C-alpha positions as YAML, in Angstrom:
chain: A
units: angstrom
residues:
- id: 1
  name: UNK
  ca: [-3.19, 33.27, -1.07]
- id: 2
  name: UNK
  ca: [-5.35, 30.96, -3.26]
- id: 3
  name: UNK
  ca: [-5.62, 27.31, -3.12]
- id: 4
  name: UNK
  ca: [-3.08, 25.12, -5.17]
- id: 5
  name: UNK
  ca: [-4.52, 23.50, -7.95]
- id: 6
  name: UNK
  ca: [-4.78, 19.88, -6.96]
- id: 7
  name: UNK
  ca: [-3.85, 16.88, -9.43]
- id: 8
  name: UNK
  ca: [-6.32, 15.15, -10.98]
- id: 9
  name: UNK
  ca: [-7.68, 12.34, -9.66]
- id: 10
  name: UNK
  ca: [-9.70, 11.00, -12.77]
- id: 11
  name: UNK
  ca: [-11.07, 11.63, -16.05]
- id: 12
  name: UNK
  ca: [-13.46, 14.36, -14.57]
- id: 13
  name: UNK
  ca: [-10.90, 16.35, -12.52]
- id: 14
  name: UNK
  ca: [-8.57, 16.24, -15.84]
- id: 15
  name: UNK
  ca: [-11.57, 17.76, -17.96]
- id: 16
  name: UNK
  ca: [-12.38, 20.02, -15.36]
- id: 17
  name: UNK
  ca: [-8.83, 21.27, -15.17]
- id: 18
  name: UNK
  ca: [-8.13, 21.71, -18.61]
- id: 19
  name: UNK
  ca: [-11.28, 23.95, -18.71]
- id: 20
  name: UNK
  ca: [-10.04, 26.02, -15.90]
- id: 21
  name: UNK
  ca: [-6.48, 26.56, -17.38]
- id: 22
  name: UNK
  ca: [-7.69, 27.11, -21.05]
- id: 23
  name: UNK
  ca: [-11.34, 28.50, -20.44]
- id: 24
  name: UNK
  ca: [-12.34, 26.04, -23.01]
- id: 25
  name: UNK
  ca: [-15.41, 23.94, -23.07]
- id: 26
  name: UNK
  ca: [-15.85, 21.54, -20.12]
- id: 27
  name: UNK
  ca: [-15.51, 17.84, -21.82]
- id: 28
  name: UNK
  ca: [-19.13, 15.98, -20.77]
- id: 29
  name: UNK
  ca: [-17.22, 13.13, -18.86]
- id: 30
  name: UNK
  ca: [-18.36, 11.27, -15.79]
- id: 31
  name: UNK
  ca: [-16.33, 10.83, -12.85]
- id: 32
  name: UNK
  ca: [-14.33, 7.85, -12.49]
- id: 33
  name: UNK
  ca: [-14.83, 7.46, -8.95]
- id: 34
  name: UNK
  ca: [-15.99, 9.06, -5.84]
- id: 35
  name: UNK
  ca: [-12.63, 10.18, -5.22]
- id: 36
  name: UNK
  ca: [-12.58, 12.37, -8.59]
- id: 37
  name: UNK
  ca: [-16.23, 13.46, -7.92]
- id: 38
  name: UNK
  ca: [-15.42, 14.60, -4.64]
- id: 39
  name: UNK
  ca: [-12.05, 16.41, -5.97]
- id: 40
  name: UNK
  ca: [-14.00, 18.11, -8.49]
- id: 41
  name: UNK
  ca: [-16.68, 19.59, -6.52]
- id: 42
  name: UNK
  ca: [-14.28, 20.78, -4.00]
- id: 43
  name: UNK
  ca: [-12.53, 22.68, -6.81]
- id: 44
  name: UNK
  ca: [-15.58, 24.01, -8.00]
- id: 45
  name: UNK
  ca: [-16.50, 25.31, -4.58]
- id: 46
  name: UNK
  ca: [-12.99, 26.86, -4.08]
- id: 47
  name: UNK
  ca: [-13.99, 29.17, -6.89]
- id: 48
  name: UNK
  ca: [-16.10, 30.74, -4.14]
- id: 49
  name: UNK
  ca: [-13.88, 30.77, -1.50]
- id: 50
  name: UNK
  ca: [-10.45, 31.88, -2.42]
- id: 51
  name: UNK
  ca: [-9.94, 30.50, -5.91]
- id: 52
  name: UNK
  ca: [-7.42, 28.13, -7.38]
- id: 53
  name: UNK
  ca: [-3.82, 29.29, -8.49]
- id: 54
  name: UNK
  ca: [-3.74, 30.19, -11.96]
- id: 55
  name: UNK
  ca: [-7.42, 30.24, -12.42]
- id: 56
  name: UNK
  ca: [-9.33, 33.59, -13.86]
- id: 57
  name: UNK
  ca: [-11.72, 34.63, -11.22]
- id: 58
  name: UNK
  ca: [-14.27, 35.22, -14.02]
- id: 59
  name: UNK
  ca: [-14.95, 31.40, -13.99]
- id: 60
  name: UNK
  ca: [-16.59, 31.59, -10.33]
- id: 61
  name: UNK
  ca: [-19.93, 32.04, -12.56]
- id: 62
  name: UNK
  ca: [-19.27, 30.33, -15.69]
- id: 63
  name: UNK
  ca: [-22.50, 28.45, -16.51]
- id: 64
  name: UNK
  ca: [-20.69, 25.32, -17.96]
- id: 65
  name: UNK
  ca: [-19.00, 25.02, -14.50]
- id: 66
  name: UNK
  ca: [-22.11, 25.79, -12.42]
- id: 67
  name: UNK
  ca: [-24.04, 23.18, -14.31]
- id: 68
  name: UNK
  ca: [-21.26, 20.52, -13.62]
- id: 69
  name: UNK
  ca: [-21.53, 21.66, -9.92]
- id: 70
  name: UNK
  ca: [-25.27, 21.27, -9.59]
- id: 71
  name: UNK
  ca: [-25.15, 17.92, -11.18]
- id: 72
  name: UNK
  ca: [-22.45, 16.80, -8.58]
- id: 73
  name: UNK
  ca: [-24.38, 18.86, -5.70]
- id: 74
  name: UNK
  ca: [-27.30, 16.63, -6.33]
- id: 75
  name: UNK
  ca: [-25.66, 13.49, -5.78]
- id: 76
  name: UNK
  ca: [-23.90, 15.12, -2.72]
- id: 77
  name: UNK
  ca: [-27.31, 16.03, -1.29]
- id: 78
  name: UNK
  ca: [-28.87, 12.88, -1.95]
- id: 79
  name: UNK
  ca: [-25.97, 10.91, -0.29]
- id: 80
  name: UNK
  ca: [-26.36, 13.15, 2.76]
- id: 81
  name: UNK
  ca: [-29.91, 12.96, 3.10]
- id: 82
  name: UNK
  ca: [-30.05, 8.89, 2.78]
- id: 83
  name: UNK
  ca: [-26.87, 8.76, 5.33]
- id: 84
  name: UNK
  ca: [-28.32, 10.93, 7.97]
- id: 85
  name: UNK
  ca: [-32.03, 10.29, 7.79]
- id: 86
  name: UNK
  ca: [-31.86, 7.50, 10.39]
- id: 87
  name: UNK
  ca: [-30.20, 9.67, 12.70]
- id: 88
  name: UNK
  ca: [-32.39, 12.89, 12.14]
- id: 89
  name: UNK
  ca: [-35.95, 11.10, 11.68]
- id: 90
  name: UNK
  ca: [-35.92, 10.38, 15.74]
- id: 91
  name: UNK
  ca: [-35.12, 13.77, 16.56]
- id: 92
  name: UNK
  ca: [-37.55, 15.01, 14.30]
- id: 93
  name: UNK
  ca: [-40.41, 12.97, 15.68]
- id: 94
  name: UNK
  ca: [-39.70, 13.84, 19.30]
- id: 95
  name: UNK
  ca: [-39.49, 17.54, 18.39]
- id: 96
  name: UNK
  ca: [-43.16, 17.03, 16.64]
- id: 97
  name: UNK
  ca: [-44.27, 15.40, 19.79]
- id: 98
  name: UNK
  ca: [-43.72, 18.76, 21.32]
- id: 99
  name: UNK
  ca: [-40.33, 18.22, 23.14]
- id: 100
  name: UNK
  ca: [-38.10, 21.06, 24.11]
- id: 101
  name: UNK
  ca: [-35.81, 21.77, 21.04]
- id: 102
  name: UNK
  ca: [-32.48, 22.11, 22.88]
- id: 103
  name: UNK
  ca: [-33.03, 19.06, 24.45]
- id: 104
  name: UNK
  ca: [-33.73, 17.20, 21.22]
- id: 105
  name: UNK
  ca: [-30.83, 18.89, 19.64]
- id: 106
  name: UNK
  ca: [-28.39, 17.91, 22.21]
- id: 107
  name: UNK
  ca: [-29.54, 14.36, 22.64]
- id: 108
  name: UNK
  ca: [-29.05, 14.18, 18.85]
- id: 109
  name: UNK
  ca: [-25.41, 15.17, 19.09]
- id: 110
  name: UNK
  ca: [-24.73, 12.69, 22.10]
- id: 111
  name: UNK
  ca: [-26.17, 9.59, 20.29]
- id: 112
  name: UNK
  ca: [-23.61, 6.88, 19.31]
- id: 113
  name: UNK
  ca: [-23.45, 6.89, 15.69]
- id: 114
  name: UNK
  ca: [-21.11, 3.95, 15.87]
- id: 115
  name: UNK
  ca: [-17.91, 5.27, 14.40]
- id: 116
  name: UNK
  ca: [-14.62, 5.58, 16.06]
- id: 117
  name: UNK
  ca: [-13.08, 8.77, 17.42]
- id: 118
  name: UNK
  ca: [-9.86, 10.70, 16.12]
- id: 119
  name: UNK
  ca: [-9.77, 12.51, 19.75]
- id: 120
  name: UNK
  ca: [-9.82, 9.09, 21.80]
- id: 121
  name: UNK
  ca: [-7.27, 7.71, 19.24]
- id: 122
  name: UNK
  ca: [-4.83, 10.58, 19.69]
- id: 123
  name: UNK
  ca: [-5.41, 10.79, 23.38]
- id: 124
  name: UNK
  ca: [-4.53, 7.00, 24.05]
- id: 125
  name: UNK
  ca: [-2.39, 5.62, 21.57]
- id: 126
  name: UNK
  ca: [-1.71, 7.81, 18.58]
- id: 127
  name: UNK
  ca: [2.11, 8.12, 17.57]
- id: 128
  name: UNK
  ca: [3.61, 11.35, 16.29]
- id: 129
  name: UNK
  ca: [3.85, 10.80, 12.76]
- id: 130
  name: UNK
  ca: [0.21, 9.54, 12.81]
- id: 131
  name: UNK
  ca: [-0.85, 12.98, 14.52]
- id: 132
  name: UNK
  ca: [1.03, 14.53, 11.78]
- id: 133
  name: UNK
  ca: [-0.70, 12.83, 9.30]
- id: 134
  name: UNK
  ca: [-4.22, 13.59, 10.99]
- id: 135
  name: UNK
  ca: [-3.22, 17.36, 11.07]
- id: 136
  name: UNK
  ca: [-2.32, 17.45, 7.33]
- id: 137
  name: UNK
  ca: [-5.94, 15.67, 6.76]
- id: 138
  name: UNK
  ca: [-7.83, 18.31, 9.05]
- id: 139
  name: UNK
  ca: [-5.84, 21.08, 7.48]
- id: 140
  name: UNK
  ca: [-8.02, 21.21, 4.74]
- id: 141
  name: UNK
  ca: [-10.70, 22.16, 7.01]
- id: 142
  name: UNK
  ca: [-8.97, 24.39, 9.44]
- id: 143
  name: UNK
  ca: [-7.51, 26.59, 7.03]
- id: 144
  name: UNK
  ca: [-11.34, 28.24, 6.74]
- id: 145
  name: UNK
  ca: [-12.99, 26.73, 9.47]
- id: 146
  name: UNK
  ca: [-16.50, 28.67, 9.76]
- id: 147
  name: UNK
  ca: [-16.33, 30.39, 6.31]
- id: 148
  name: UNK
  ca: [-19.06, 28.53, 4.73]
- id: 149
  name: UNK
  ca: [-21.45, 29.06, 7.39]
- id: 150
  name: UNK
  ca: [-21.09, 32.74, 6.98]
- id: 151
  name: UNK
  ca: [-22.69, 32.72, 3.37]
- id: 152
  name: UNK
  ca: [-26.01, 32.26, 5.14]
- id: 153
  name: UNK
  ca: [-25.63, 35.72, 7.34]
- id: 154
  name: UNK
  ca: [-27.48, 37.83, 4.84]
- id: 155
  name: UNK
  ca: [-30.32, 35.72, 4.73]
- id: 156
  name: UNK
  ca: [-31.17, 35.49, 8.06]
- id: 157
  name: UNK
  ca: [-33.33, 37.61, 10.27]
- id: 158
  name: UNK
  ca: [-31.84, 40.03, 12.70]
- id: 159
  name: UNK
  ca: [-32.00, 38.07, 16.04]
- id: 160
  name: UNK
  ca: [-30.71, 34.81, 14.23]
- id: 161
  name: UNK
  ca: [-27.86, 36.66, 12.60]
- id: 162
  name: UNK
  ca: [-26.81, 38.27, 15.59]
- id: 163
  name: UNK
  ca: [-26.12, 35.24, 17.60]
- id: 164
  name: UNK
  ca: [-24.34, 33.66, 14.46]
- id: 165
  name: UNK
  ca: [-21.97, 36.78, 14.46]
- id: 166
  name: UNK
  ca: [-21.66, 36.15, 17.98]
- id: 167
  name: UNK
  ca: [-20.08, 32.99, 17.29]
- id: 168
  name: UNK
  ca: [-18.22, 34.18, 14.45]
- id: 169
  name: UNK
  ca: [-16.64, 36.80, 16.34]
- id: 170
  name: UNK
  ca: [-14.68, 34.34, 18.42]
- id: 171
  name: UNK
  ca: [-13.64, 32.39, 15.31]
- id: 172
  name: UNK
  ca: [-12.17, 35.57, 13.79]
- id: 173
  name: UNK
  ca: [-10.47, 36.88, 16.69]
- id: 174
  name: UNK
  ca: [-12.82, 39.42, 17.99]
- id: 175
  name: UNK
  ca: [-11.09, 42.00, 15.81]
- id: 176
  name: UNK
  ca: [-7.59, 40.59, 16.35]
- id: 177
  name: UNK
  ca: [-5.99, 38.77, 13.30]
- id: 178
  name: UNK
  ca: [-3.55, 37.16, 15.74]
- id: 179
  name: UNK
  ca: [-6.31, 35.47, 17.38]
- id: 180
  name: UNK
  ca: [-8.28, 34.13, 14.35]
- id: 181
  name: UNK
  ca: [-8.65, 30.42, 14.59]
- id: 182
  name: UNK
  ca: [-7.25, 30.02, 11.42]
- id: 183
  name: UNK
  ca: [-4.06, 31.64, 12.40]
- id: 184
  name: UNK
  ca: [-3.57, 29.56, 15.51]
- id: 185
  name: UNK
  ca: [-4.13, 26.84, 13.44]
- id: 186
  name: UNK
  ca: [-1.54, 28.14, 10.93]
- id: 187
  name: UNK
  ca: [1.17, 28.53, 14.11]
- id: 188
  name: UNK
  ca: [0.53, 25.04, 15.01]
- id: 189
  name: UNK
  ca: [0.97, 23.62, 11.81]
- id: 190
  name: UNK
  ca: [4.33, 25.98, 11.64]
- id: 191
  name: UNK
  ca: [5.46, 24.52, 15.09]
- id: 192
  name: UNK
  ca: [5.37, 20.94, 13.68]
- id: 193
  name: UNK
  ca: [7.12, 21.66, 10.54]
- id: 194
  name: UNK
  ca: [4.28, 21.46, 8.45]
- id: 195
  name: UNK
  ca: [3.15, 23.30, 5.51]
- id: 196
  name: UNK
  ca: [1.07, 26.42, 6.31]
- id: 197
  name: UNK
  ca: [-0.23, 27.35, 2.86]
- id: 198
  name: UNK
  ca: [-3.94, 27.61, 2.32]
- id: 199
  name: UNK
  ca: [-5.21, 24.19, 1.20]
- id: 200
  name: UNK
  ca: [-1.59, 22.92, 0.94]
- id: 201
  name: UNK
  ca: [-2.43, 19.17, 1.65]
- id: 202
  name: UNK
  ca: [-5.21, 19.12, -0.51]
- id: 203
  name: UNK
  ca: [-3.20, 16.21, -2.73]
- id: 204
  name: UNK
  ca: [-3.32, 14.20, 0.33]
- id: 205
  name: UNK
  ca: [-6.79, 14.57, 1.33]
- id: 206
  name: UNK
  ca: [-9.16, 11.77, 1.25]
- id: 207
  name: UNK
  ca: [-12.31, 11.83, -0.36]
- id: 208
  name: UNK
  ca: [-14.21, 11.42, 3.03]
- id: 209
  name: UNK
  ca: [-12.39, 14.47, 3.72]
- id: 210
  name: UNK
  ca: [-13.21, 16.48, 0.67]
- id: 211
  name: UNK
  ca: [-16.83, 15.36, 1.00]
- id: 212
  name: UNK
  ca: [-17.10, 16.65, 4.79]
- id: 213
  name: UNK
  ca: [-15.76, 19.81, 3.38]
- id: 214
  name: UNK
  ca: [-18.21, 20.08, 0.43]
- id: 215
  name: UNK
  ca: [-21.16, 19.43, 2.29]
- id: 216
  name: UNK
  ca: [-20.41, 22.58, 4.37]
- id: 217
  name: UNK
  ca: [-19.90, 24.43, 1.26]
- id: 218
  name: UNK
  ca: [-23.02, 23.38, -0.31]
- id: 219
  name: UNK
  ca: [-25.33, 23.92, 2.81]
- id: 220
  name: UNK
  ca: [-23.79, 27.34, 2.95]
- id: 221
  name: UNK
  ca: [-24.23, 28.53, -0.62]
- id: 222
  name: UNK
  ca: [-27.83, 27.61, -1.27]
- id: 223
  name: UNK
  ca: [-30.41, 29.85, 0.71]
- id: 224
  name: UNK
  ca: [-33.02, 26.72, 0.76]
- id: 225
  name: UNK
  ca: [-30.17, 24.96, 2.81]
- id: 226
  name: UNK
  ca: [-29.59, 27.62, 5.40]
- id: 227
  name: UNK
  ca: [-31.15, 25.83, 8.33]
- id: 228
  name: UNK
  ca: [-29.17, 22.86, 7.45]
- id: 229
  name: UNK
  ca: [-26.18, 25.00, 7.30]
- id: 230
  name: UNK
  ca: [-26.99, 26.53, 10.88]
- id: 231
  name: UNK
  ca: [-27.85, 22.81, 12.31]
- id: 232
  name: UNK
  ca: [-24.40, 21.54, 11.07]
- id: 233
  name: UNK
  ca: [-22.53, 24.58, 12.62]
- id: 234
  name: UNK
  ca: [-24.17, 24.09, 15.95]
- id: 235
  name: UNK
  ca: [-23.69, 20.31, 15.89]
- id: 236
  name: UNK
  ca: [-19.69, 21.06, 14.99]
- id: 237
  name: UNK
  ca: [-19.72, 23.32, 18.02]
- id: 238
  name: UNK
  ca: [-21.49, 20.65, 20.44]
- id: 239
  name: UNK
  ca: [-19.29, 18.20, 19.51]
- id: 240
  name: UNK
  ca: [-15.94, 20.16, 19.49]
- id: 241
  name: UNK
  ca: [-15.33, 20.89, 23.37]
- id: 242
  name: UNK
  ca: [-14.73, 17.45, 24.88]
- id: 243
  name: UNK
  ca: [-13.02, 16.03, 21.87]
- id: 244
  name: UNK
  ca: [-10.58, 19.14, 21.97]
- id: 245
  name: UNK
  ca: [-9.91, 18.11, 25.50]
- id: 246
  name: UNK
  ca: [-9.13, 14.72, 24.56]
- id: 247
  name: UNK
  ca: [-6.63, 16.39, 21.80]
- id: 248
  name: UNK
  ca: [-4.96, 18.23, 24.63]
- id: 249
  name: UNK
  ca: [-4.45, 15.40, 26.76]
- id: 250
  name: UNK
  ca: [-2.80, 13.30, 23.42]
- id: 251
  name: UNK
  ca: [-0.83, 15.95, 22.21]
- id: 252
  name: UNK
  ca: [0.71, 16.93, 25.89]
- id: 253
  name: UNK
  ca: [1.22, 12.99, 26.16]
- id: 254
  name: UNK
  ca: [3.41, 12.95, 22.80]
- id: 255
  name: UNK
  ca: [5.25, 16.24, 23.82]
- id: 256
  name: UNK
  ca: [3.86, 18.06, 20.72]
- id: 257
  name: UNK
  ca: [4.90, 21.78, 20.28]
- id: 258
  name: UNK
  ca: [3.14, 24.26, 22.46]
- id: 259
  name: UNK
  ca: [1.13, 26.17, 19.51]
- id: 260
  name: UNK
  ca: [-0.77, 23.12, 18.36]
- id: 261
  name: UNK
  ca: [-1.75, 22.14, 21.79]
- id: 262
  name: UNK
  ca: [-2.73, 25.73, 22.23]
- id: 263
  name: UNK
  ca: [-5.12, 25.41, 19.11]
- id: 264
  name: UNK
  ca: [-7.13, 22.58, 20.67]
- id: 265
  name: UNK
  ca: [-7.01, 24.29, 24.10]
- id: 266
  name: UNK
  ca: [-8.76, 27.52, 22.48]
- id: 267
  name: UNK
  ca: [-11.39, 25.08, 21.22]
- id: 268
  name: UNK
  ca: [-11.57, 23.33, 24.54]
- id: 269
  name: UNK
  ca: [-13.04, 26.73, 26.16]
- id: 270
  name: UNK
  ca: [-14.61, 28.40, 23.13]
- id: 271
  name: UNK
  ca: [-16.66, 25.75, 22.23]
- id: 272
  name: UNK
  ca: [-18.34, 24.99, 25.31]
- id: 273
  name: UNK
  ca: [-19.72, 28.16, 25.00]
- id: 274
  name: UNK
  ca: [-20.40, 28.34, 21.55]
- id: 275
  name: UNK
  ca: [-22.63, 25.08, 21.78]
- id: 276
  name: UNK
  ca: [-25.00, 26.80, 24.37]
- id: 277
  name: UNK
  ca: [-25.16, 30.26, 21.95]
- id: 278
  name: UNK
  ca: [-25.61, 28.00, 18.80]
- id: 279
  name: UNK
  ca: [-28.24, 25.66, 20.30]
- id: 280
  name: UNK
  ca: [-30.29, 27.91, 22.83]
- id: 281
  name: UNK
  ca: [-30.17, 31.13, 21.38]
- id: 282
  name: UNK
  ca: [-29.49, 31.06, 17.54]
- id: 283
  name: UNK
  ca: [-31.32, 27.89, 16.79]
- id: 284
  name: UNK
  ca: [-33.94, 27.68, 19.44]
- id: 285
  name: UNK
  ca: [-34.87, 31.10, 19.09]
- id: 286
  name: UNK
  ca: [-35.29, 30.73, 15.19]
- id: 287
  name: UNK
  ca: [-37.36, 27.69, 15.39]
- id: 288
  name: UNK
  ca: [-39.52, 29.39, 18.01]
- id: 289
  name: UNK
  ca: [-40.28, 32.07, 15.73]
- id: 290
  name: UNK
  ca: [-40.32, 30.26, 12.59]
- id: 291
  name: UNK
  ca: [-41.23, 26.37, 13.25]
- id: 292
  name: UNK
  ca: [-41.03, 25.44, 9.74]
- id: 293
  name: UNK
  ca: [-37.32, 25.46, 9.78]
- id: 294
  name: UNK
  ca: [-36.81, 22.93, 12.69]
- id: 295
  name: UNK
  ca: [-36.65, 19.59, 10.68]
- id: 296
  name: UNK
  ca: [-33.62, 21.08, 8.15]
- id: 297
  name: UNK
  ca: [-31.76, 22.20, 11.37]
- id: 298
  name: UNK
  ca: [-31.89, 18.63, 13.00]
- id: 299
  name: UNK
  ca: [-30.99, 16.95, 9.34]
- id: 300
  name: UNK
  ca: [-28.20, 19.62, 9.48]
- id: 301
  name: UNK
  ca: [-26.92, 18.39, 12.70]
- id: 302
  name: UNK
  ca: [-27.47, 14.64, 11.71]
- id: 303
  name: UNK
  ca: [-25.56, 14.91, 8.22]
- id: 304
  name: UNK
  ca: [-22.82, 16.37, 10.40]
- id: 305
  name: UNK
  ca: [-22.51, 13.74, 12.65]
- id: 306
  name: UNK
  ca: [-22.90, 10.81, 9.64]
- id: 307
  name: UNK
  ca: [-20.09, 12.59, 7.77]
- id: 308
  name: UNK
  ca: [-18.08, 13.19, 10.91]
- id: 309
  name: UNK
  ca: [-18.36, 9.33, 11.48]
- id: 310
  name: UNK
  ca: [-17.33, 8.13, 8.10]
- id: 311
  name: UNK
  ca: [-14.40, 10.82, 7.84]
- id: 312
  name: UNK
  ca: [-13.15, 9.65, 11.12]
- id: 313
  name: UNK
  ca: [-13.23, 6.11, 10.38]
- id: 314
  name: UNK
  ca: [-11.29, 6.54, 6.93]
- id: 315
  name: UNK
  ca: [-8.63, 8.91, 8.38]
- id: 316
  name: UNK
  ca: [-8.30, 6.34, 11.18]
- id: 317
  name: UNK
  ca: [-7.55, 3.69, 8.81]
- id: 318
  name: UNK
  ca: [-5.28, 5.60, 6.93]
- id: 319
  name: UNK
  ca: [-3.12, 6.85, 9.72]
- id: 320
  name: UNK
  ca: [-3.01, 3.73, 11.11]
- id: 321
  name: UNK
  ca: [-1.44, 2.54, 7.89]
- id: 322
  name: UNK
  ca: [0.20, 5.78, 6.63]
- id: 323
  name: UNK
  ca: [1.06, 4.14, 3.10]
- id: 324
  name: UNK
  ca: [-2.80, 4.22, 2.68]
- id: 325
  name: UNK
  ca: [-2.29, 8.08, 2.22]
- id: 326
  name: UNK
  ca: [-1.38, 7.80, -1.55]
- id: 327
  name: UNK
  ca: [-4.05, 9.89, -3.13]
- id: 328
  name: UNK
  ca: [-3.46, 12.67, -5.61]
- id: 329
  name: UNK
  ca: [-0.24, 12.83, -6.96]
- id: 330
  name: UNK
  ca: [1.42, 9.68, -5.41]
- id: 331
  name: UNK
  ca: [-1.73, 7.64, -6.27]
- id: 332
  name: UNK
  ca: [-1.41, 9.00, -9.92]
- id: 333
  name: UNK
  ca: [2.17, 8.49, -10.27]
...
């Protein structure tokens, strides 16, 4: 299943939509807003994932689209480095002083980023409609979970590759399609009477949600950013188990359907194991063999934390005032 072609959010996404459908010359225009730029980059990245409905697969490597992608990526990477620098630098300095990599990495992930917690909100105070709005925002990521990180696989040495595959095996159901985490998510969404289609809620996605997903695609696609991609993945695993437990408690408090509770219960257990494999074996072993990758793995973790902080703050502001979720079709109308 391909992603639906989203409703344009400005001049850039209008020009991009025209070029994708008509396979004509891409008009040289600037984005009207961060929202417009984030959606344009998400669309370009989706050409490398499952594709967009009605768009020729040959456009995946269209030179004009790649030039636009590179320009948007440059801005995204610069923002990511600026926002995560204050988190990454202390960890990088500790590592340079000879401290244990795993200890430094776990401390980085435990650092107070000053943001709000979606899981605590769900556990303590969210109402059912607010949880449903949150699920719609999260669905942009959960339909493909670890896919972006898997682009790193052929670029790794065998030992690092083996540990990445061990983590991915759980994500992809260990050979059982009905156990894929994306399938567990689909069943949870269906039980909540939400659209289970791939990227079905992209028109609702806040710009921070799109940017968070764009970061994962960017890190996975570029060979020079592979250490950051794995650092990002490891931080995601480290920061998943406890919030998933809070989500389970909140969803049970509200009497939400069992399949959506089961999705978070699975992550509560699986990610407690994944974090150890990711940090101590996958990254720790790689850094021991190739110390030059250490700083970028820590930056990847830091950018994950910074993006999650910004996304959580934006999503919470929106779900607390649901009319604020007027992105895409409603905003344009």
